[in-house]
Steps between C-alpha positions, in 0.01 A plus 500: 500500500335401174259209481217354300259514799170668425217639725542546870785350697539493876833624624601494868621279772325198637506686829166485687412781731183611672353843439615594852860387418484702177378813675771459774764456235402811312477703828848375606648608162332832530626545860144521630345330798143381437227348712299251295135490608278225361138587447208259494390401150515235235825308504509417133756272348756367748784463246563563131736260328698583193766338314820636329531195284466698174769757576734249659471284186709758312759522775377804692559497872420752771810679632336683803299408799170674544653735752798580284270568200286730707809681631622550148159623375390715793704809428355517151142456628556758769640747243186449283264560790689800609496634141115463491473697825684794344260529196 
C-alpha cells in the first residue's frame, strides 16, 4: 500500500489484552503450558493507549486477530531462534 504518511504509524487491532493474556496466547500458539507467577515490585503503567487513526485514514484495516497474527508469525520466529541455536 502506498501513502503519503510520514514518520511512525501504529498498525494493529484495537484489541486490548493484559500481559497475562498475551503470554497465554503465545503459549497456546506454541503448544506450551505455562504457569504465570507474579513477583512483587513496581506496577508501572496500568494501560497504554494508542490510536490507529493515521493508518486507518488511508484505508488500512487489520485482517487478523492478535491470536491469528501470532499463529501466522510464530513459525518464522521459532525458525529464527532455532537457527541461532545452531550457530
